[in-house]
C-alpha positions in Angstrom: 81.3 47.3 90.0 78.2 48.4 91.8 77.4 48.8 95.5 78.9 50.7 98.5 82.5 50.0 97.6 82.1 51.5 94.1 80.5 54.6 95.6 83.4 55.0 98.1 85.9 54.5 95.3 84.3 57.2 93.2 84.1 59.6 96.2 87.7 58.9 97.0 88.8 59.7 93.4 86.8 63.0 93.5 88.4 63.9 96.9 91.9 63.2 95.5 91.3 65.2 92.4 89.9 68.1 94.4 92.9 68.0 96.8 95.4 67.9 93.9 93.7 70.9 92.3 93.8 72.8 95.6 97.5 72.0 96.2 98.4 73.0 92.6 96.6 76.3 93.2 98.4 77.0 96.5 101.7 76.2 94.9 101.0 78.6 92.0 100.1 81.4 94.5 103.1 80.8 96.7 105.4 80.8 93.6 103.9 84.1 92.6 104.4 85.6 96.0 108.0 84.4 96.2 108.7 85.8 92.7 107.2 89.2 93.7 109.1 89.2 96.9 112.4 88.5 95.1 111.7 91.2 92.6 110.9 93.7 95.4 114.0 92.8 97.4 116.2 93.1 94.3 114.6 96.5 93.5 115.2 97.7 97.1 118.8 96.5 97.0 119.6 98.1 93.7 117.8 101.4 94.3 119.0 101.7 97.8 122.7 101.1 97.0 124.6 104.3 96.7 127.5 102.6 95.1 125.4 101.7 92.1 124.5 105.2 91.4 127.9 106.7 92.0 130.2 105.0 89.5 133.4 106.8 90.6 136.2 104.7 91.8 136.2 103.4 95.4 139.1 105.8 96.4 137.3 108.8 95.0 134.1 107.8 96.7 135.7 107.4 100.1 137.8 110.5 99.7 134.8 112.7 99.1 132.9 111.2 102.0 135.7 112.1 104.5 136.6 115.5 103.1 
C-alpha cells in the first residue's frame, strides 16, 4: 500500500514500538529500585534489631535490662 495512509501506519508502528521500549525500560528501572529498597529495608531491620544479636532467652534479656 502506498500513499499517505501507509506513511501514517508506518509512523504509528514506530511510535508504538518506541513507546513499548520506553515502558519496558521504565519497568526494569522501577523493579531494580524496588528490589534495592527491599534489600536495604531488610538490612536495616536485621542490623537494627537487638533481639537478633542477643540470642539469650526473652526472660534473660528483660531481666538484664531492668537490673
